[in-house]
Backbone bond lengths (Angstrom), bond angles and torsions (degrees), N, CA, C in turn:
res aa  C-N    CA-C-N  psi(-1)  N-CA   C-N-CA  omega(-1)  CA-C   N-CA-C  phi
1 M - - - 1.439 - - 1.536 111.25 -
2 E 1.300 113.43 -42.70 1.455 117.43 -178.48 1.533 110.78 -64.66
3 R 1.329 115.21 -37.80 1.462 119.11 179.52 1.528 110.45 -62.91
4 K 1.310 116.78 -42.97 1.459 120.38 -179.82 1.526 110.56 -61.97
5 K 1.310 115.33 -41.69 1.462 119.04 178.77 1.532 110.35 -63.19
6 E 1.342 115.42 -41.88 1.454 119.61 179.71 1.535 110.44 -65.41
7 E 1.335 116.75 -41.58 1.461 120.62 178.59 1.530 110.58 -63.98
8 N 1.318 116.39 -41.58 1.461 120.66 178.47 1.536 110.44 -62.86
9 R 1.317 115.43 -41.02 1.454 119.56 178.67 1.535 110.38 -64.24
10 E 1.349 115.99 -42.48 1.456 120.02 179.85 1.530 110.82 -63.46
11 I 1.307 115.88 -43.53 1.466 119.71 179.07 1.516 109.82 -62.93
12 H 1.295 115.57 -44.23 1.459 120.20 -179.67 1.532 111.24 -63.24
13 T 1.315 116.79 -42.09 1.461 119.68 -180.00 1.529 110.65 -68.92
14 E 1.329 118.49 -35.59 1.452 121.12 177.61 1.522 110.46 -63.13
15 E 1.322 116.83 -40.75 1.452 119.69 178.34 1.520 110.53 -63.14
16 L 1.291 115.97 -40.29 1.456 119.27 178.24 1.523 110.93 -65.12
17 K 1.307 117.26 -38.29 1.450 120.83 179.04 1.523 110.70 -64.79
18 V 1.319 116.79 -40.66 1.460 120.17 179.78 1.520 109.63 -62.45
19 Q 1.288 117.57 -44.32 1.459 120.67 178.80 1.528 110.91 -62.96
20 S 1.299 116.14 -41.71 1.453 118.65 -179.44 1.535 110.51 -68.82
21 I 1.319 117.21 -33.39 1.463 120.46 177.32 1.520 109.80 -66.23
22 E 1.317 117.53 -40.73 1.459 120.35 177.86 1.523 111.03 -61.41
23 K 1.324 115.32 -42.56 1.462 119.00 178.01 1.525 110.71 -64.39
24 E 1.307 116.56 -41.79 1.457 120.68 179.19 1.530 110.57 -62.92
25 L 1.331 116.23 -40.84 1.461 119.69 178.09 1.532 111.09 -62.96
26 E 1.305 116.63 -41.34 1.462 119.68 177.85 1.526 110.91 -63.21
27 E 1.323 116.06 -41.98 1.460 119.86 178.47 1.529 110.72 -64.97
28 L 1.330 116.52 -41.29 1.465 120.19 178.30 1.526 110.62 -62.83
29 R 1.310 116.00 -40.73 1.462 120.21 179.29 1.523 110.44 -62.49
30 R 1.335 116.28 -45.16 1.463 120.09 178.42 1.530 111.02 -60.37
31 E 1.312 115.93 -45.08 1.466 120.05 179.17 1.529 110.91 -62.91
32 F 1.315 116.33 -40.65 1.459 120.86 179.08 1.523 110.52 -60.03
33 F 1.332 116.43 -45.92 1.459 119.74 -179.72 1.531 111.53 -67.42
34 R 1.319 117.22 -32.93 1.473 119.94 175.83 1.528 110.27 -63.95
35 V 1.332 115.99 -42.22 1.462 120.06 178.96 1.523 110.18 -67.69
36 M 1.320 117.03 -41.07 1.456 121.01 -178.56 1.527 112.28 -66.47
37 E 1.316 118.14 -25.62 1.460 120.57 178.17 1.519 111.01 -58.90
38 F 1.328 116.71 -33.00 1.456 120.19 179.15 1.524 111.20 -74.34
39 C 1.327 117.48 -28.35 1.464 121.58 -178.19 1.522 112.94 -86.67
40 I 1.300 117.17 -29.56 1.461 121.13 -176.88 1.522 108.90 -84.84
41 P 1.322 117.12 128.06 1.470 119.90 -179.96 1.524 110.77 -72.84
42 P 1.313 116.95 167.33 1.473 120.66 178.21 1.529 111.56 -62.41
43 K 1.300 115.82 165.72 1.463 121.85 -174.85 1.530 112.03 -58.94
44 E 1.327 117.48 -41.57 1.463 120.60 -178.75 1.530 110.89 -61.68
45 V 1.318 115.36 -41.05 1.465 119.96 -179.33 1.519 110.11 -68.77
46 R 1.316 117.01 -40.69 1.477 120.13 177.80 1.513 110.78 -61.43
47 E 1.334 117.12 -40.17 1.469 120.18 178.93 1.522 110.82 -64.29
48 E 1.320 116.85 -40.93 1.463 120.57 179.25 1.529 110.60 -65.22
49 I 1.324 116.29 -40.04 1.474 120.80 177.90 1.523 109.81 -63.40
50 A 1.325 116.76 -44.94 1.466 120.40 179.57 1.528 110.41 -61.96
51 K 1.336 116.28 -41.56 1.464 120.38 178.67 1.525 110.15 -60.76
52 N 1.323 116.60 -44.82 1.465 120.54 179.55 1.522 111.26 -64.78
53 L 1.315 116.72 -38.05 1.462 119.45 178.78 1.523 110.85 -65.30
54 Y 1.334 116.76 -34.90 1.459 119.36 178.56 1.523 111.35 -73.52
55 T 1.335 118.26 -29.30 1.453 119.96 -178.01 1.525 112.95 -83.94
56 I 1.309 117.77 -14.12 1.472 120.31 178.77 1.524 111.38 -57.93
57 P 1.330 119.97 -50.69 1.476 118.88 178.89 1.529 112.47 -59.83
58 L 1.324 117.17 -35.97 1.462 120.34 178.44 1.524 110.07 -62.59
59 S 1.312 116.85 -43.86 1.466 120.24 179.07 1.518 111.35 -63.40
60 V 1.306 116.14 -41.98 1.466 120.19 179.68 1.525 110.10 -63.66
61 L 1.312 117.08 -42.99 1.463 120.25 179.04 1.530 111.62 -64.38
62 K 1.329 117.15 -37.26 1.459 119.66 176.67 1.524 111.08 -64.52
63 I 1.319 116.72 -39.40 1.467 120.69 177.39 1.520 110.01 -62.70
64 V 1.322 116.56 -45.39 1.467 120.87 -179.98 1.525 109.72 -62.90
65 R 1.314 116.98 -41.92 1.466 120.69 178.97 1.528 111.02 -61.20
66 T 1.330 116.89 -42.99 1.461 120.68 178.68 1.519 110.91 -62.10
67 L 1.324 116.46 -43.54 1.466 120.34 178.22 1.525 111.26 -63.16
68 L 1.327 116.83 -42.00 1.462 120.46 178.25 1.531 111.07 -64.04
69 D 1.327 116.33 -42.67 1.466 119.36 178.17 1.523 110.85 -59.93
70 Y 1.313 116.77 -41.76 1.460 120.65 178.92 1.525 110.95 -62.87
71 E 1.323 117.09 -46.73 1.469 120.78 -179.97 1.521 111.00 -63.37
72 I 1.314 117.33 -38.42 1.470 121.14 177.61 1.526 110.00 -63.24
73 K 1.323 116.43 -43.34 1.460 120.58 179.09 1.531 111.11 -60.77
74 V 1.338 116.20 -44.25 1.466 120.35 179.84 1.526 110.11 -62.58
75 L 1.311 117.72 -44.31 1.462 120.82 179.62 1.523 111.97 -64.70
76 E 1.320 117.68 -39.37 1.463 120.40 178.18 1.528 111.08 -63.74
77 E 1.333 115.69 -39.34 1.472 119.03 177.74 1.527 111.09 -64.83
78 R 1.302 117.40 -39.61 1.473 120.50 177.94 1.521 110.75 -63.15
79 I 1.315 115.71 -41.64 1.462 119.66 179.70 1.526 110.33 -63.94
80 K 1.326 117.16 -42.61 1.470 120.86 178.74 1.521 110.92 -62.70
81 E 1.332 117.00 -39.51 1.467 120.47 179.15 1.520 110.82 -63.17
82 T 1.315 117.15 -40.97 1.466 119.26 179.67 1.522 110.96 -68.86
83 E 1.309 117.96 -32.64 1.468 120.56 178.64 1.526 111.02 -72.61
84 R 1.285 119.87 -30.87 1.460 123.82 -177.65 1.526 112.17 -72.98
85 K 1.289 117.34 -31.09 1.457 120.48 -178.24 1.529 109.00 -64.31
86 P 1.290 115.81 128.89 1.475 117.87 178.77 1.533 109.61 -70.83
87 K 1.268 113.28 145.43 1.468 117.82 178.68 1.525 108.81 -74.37
88 S 1.229 115.51 148.99 1.490 119.01 -179.56 1.520 109.29 -70.12
89 K 1.320 114.07 142.65 1.459 119.54 179.86 1.509 108.59 -110.81
90 R 1.269 114.05 148.10 1.456 119.37 178.44 1.535 109.56 -82.78
91 I 1.241 113.81 132.01 1.472 118.84 178.51 1.519 107.91 -108.57
92 K 1.311 113.29 130.33 1.465 117.42 179.32 1.519 109.04 -80.47
93 I 1.268 116.17 131.69 1.452 121.99 178.18 1.518 107.75 -106.85
94 E 1.321 116.35 128.72 1.463 119.62 -178.47 1.497 111.73 -98.95
């Protein structure tokens, strides 16, 4: 009988602990969000940051395109130079 009472008490106390843990978790979550409010910038600033993050790849691609255009120009000039050079002619020696 005593064991059953002790088991019932343990079960009952465990249930109470679970409920208190849930409440503690909710309180911790609220506190966390209160702290994060100081770290998170206002909505306008977040939008500007997101816009800048989206434009970074565009800027990088433009840089790559400019570099490619330059390399293409250099190669085209080299090709033109090789085409301009007259081919060597054979001279007959008597």
